[in-house]
N, C-alpha and C positions, 0 to 999 in steps of 0.2 A: 719367859715361856711363850714361844710363837704359836700362832694358830694357823690352820690350813684348811683347805677344802679338797675333797677327794673327787677327782675328775678322771673318768676312764680308768679307775684303779690306781691312779697316781696322786699322792698328796702334793698340793701346790700352795705356795704362799699367796694370799689374795692381794690383788692390786688396790683394793678398796673394800670397805665394809659399809653396808647401807642398812638403815632401819626404816620402817614405814611409820610415819607420824601423821595422824589425821588424814590418811589416804594419800600422802605424798612421801616418796622415797627420798631420804636425806642421807648424805655421806656422813659417816662417823669419824671423828678425829682420834678417839681413843677407845679401846675395848679392854675391859677388865674381866677376868674370870675368877671364880672362887675355887680354890684348890685346898682341900683339907682344912676348910674354915678360914683360909686367908685369901684376901683379894690380891690378885697379881695382874700386872699390866701384861696384856697378851698381844696387843696390836697398836701401833702408832702410825697414823696416816702421814705421808710425806707432805712437806710444804715447799712449793716452788714459787719463785718470783724473779722478775727481771730487773737489772740495773741498766738504765738507759740514759743516753745524753752525754754531755760534757760535764763531769763532776770532779770535785776536788776533795781530797782527804776523806775517803769513804770508809766507814766502819761497817763491815758486813753484818754483824749482829744487830747493830742499831738500825740498819736498813731493813733487815728481816722483820724486826719488831714493828717498825713503821709501816711495813707492807701487810701486817696482820698476823705474823707468826705467833703461835700460842706459847712459845718457849719450851715446848716438849718435843714436837714432831721433828723428824729429820729435815734438814734444810738443803735445798738445791737452789743456788743463786746463779743466774746466767747474765753475764755482761754481753749485751746484744751487739751485733755487728754494727760498726760505725760509731760505737760509743767510745769515749776516751776518759779514763780516770787518771788524774794528775795529782801531784802533791804540791802543797804550798810550802812545806818545810820538811817533813819527815817521810811519810809513806803515802803512796797513792791509794792503797787498799790495805786495811788492817783486818785480820781475822783473829779475834780473841774472845774471851768470855766463855760462857757455858753453852754447849750444844749437846744436850743429853743423849740424843740419838744420831749424832753425826752431822757433818756438813760437807757439801760438795760445791765446787765452783766450776762452772763452764764458762770459759773466756772465749768470746768470739770477737772481741774488740781490742782495745789497747789499754794496758795498765802500765804507766810509765812514771818513774821517779822524776823529781825536779832537777833541772839542769843546774850545774854549778855556776857561780858568778865568775865573771871575767876578772883577771888580775889587773891591778893598777899599773899604769905605765911608769917607766923610769923617769927620773928627774935629773936635770943637769944644772950646775952653777959654774958658768965659765970663769967668773971672777975668783972662785975658790978652787978651780981645777978639780971639781967633783962631778962624777957621772955615776948614776946608780942604775942598776938593771931593773927591769920590770918585775912585778910580783907574780907569783904562781897563781893560776886560776883555782877556784874552789872545786871541791869534789862534787860529783853528781849525787842525787839522792836515790833511795831504794824504791823499787816499784811495789813490792809486796812484803808484808810482815805477817807470818802465820805463827801464832802462839798456841794453837791447838791442832790436833790431828785434822787434816783436811784432804779430800781427794780432789785433784785438779785435772780438768780436761782442758788443755790449752790449744785452741784452734786459732788464736790471734797472736798478740805480742804481749809479753810480760818483760819489762826492761827497766834497768836503772837509768837515771838521767845521765847525760854526758857531762864530762868535766868541763869547767870553764877554761877558756884560752888564757895563756900567760900574757902578761902585759909586755909591750914593746920596750926594748932597751933605750938608753939615751946616749947622746954624744955631746961633746963640748964643741959648740959652734964658734965661740969667740972667747978666748982665754982672758980677756981684759974686762968684759962686762957681763952682767947677769941678764942675758937676754932670753933665757929659757927656750931658745929655738931648737934645742936638741932633745927636748923631752919626748919620751916614747908614748905611743898610744895605748889605751887600755885594751885588755884582752876581750874577746867575744864571750858571751854567756853560752853555757852548754845547752843542749837540747835533749 
């Protein structure tokens, strides 16, 4: 049940509700009204906070709670300009758990998955006449995992990590000795 204020003959949803306590106006987080003997939630104040800096493996719900979220209000999280969220293994930013009145993400920074590992270089054994190709590089990680409905305003970059480079191949330099001189180099890591 939403509440509103009438301004110039038009009903509008309030941007905030205030009460006077001991002579000081204070913002209200929740408003309940009694309808037919039953108390109903009529207004929930929005909670906004910033995610700033160079961070790894961010959980948006945990970050909101740490910033003072009451677990009920709608949440707007802003990744500030110049901030970078990276992943150590799985996702740079995870949005999951309960957001009873919705969640929004404003990204002005970079949310990027982990880069894949480079592939191992090939090996060669001249005395056995064996040359192996290099291994494939690893896949890059995901930038964002959203397991609940979320509104996203992306003014920055949300990206998966780049795949790792494949390892270099090998050649047989001398067919009579195991000198290993034909081994390939490892692939570069993804970014």
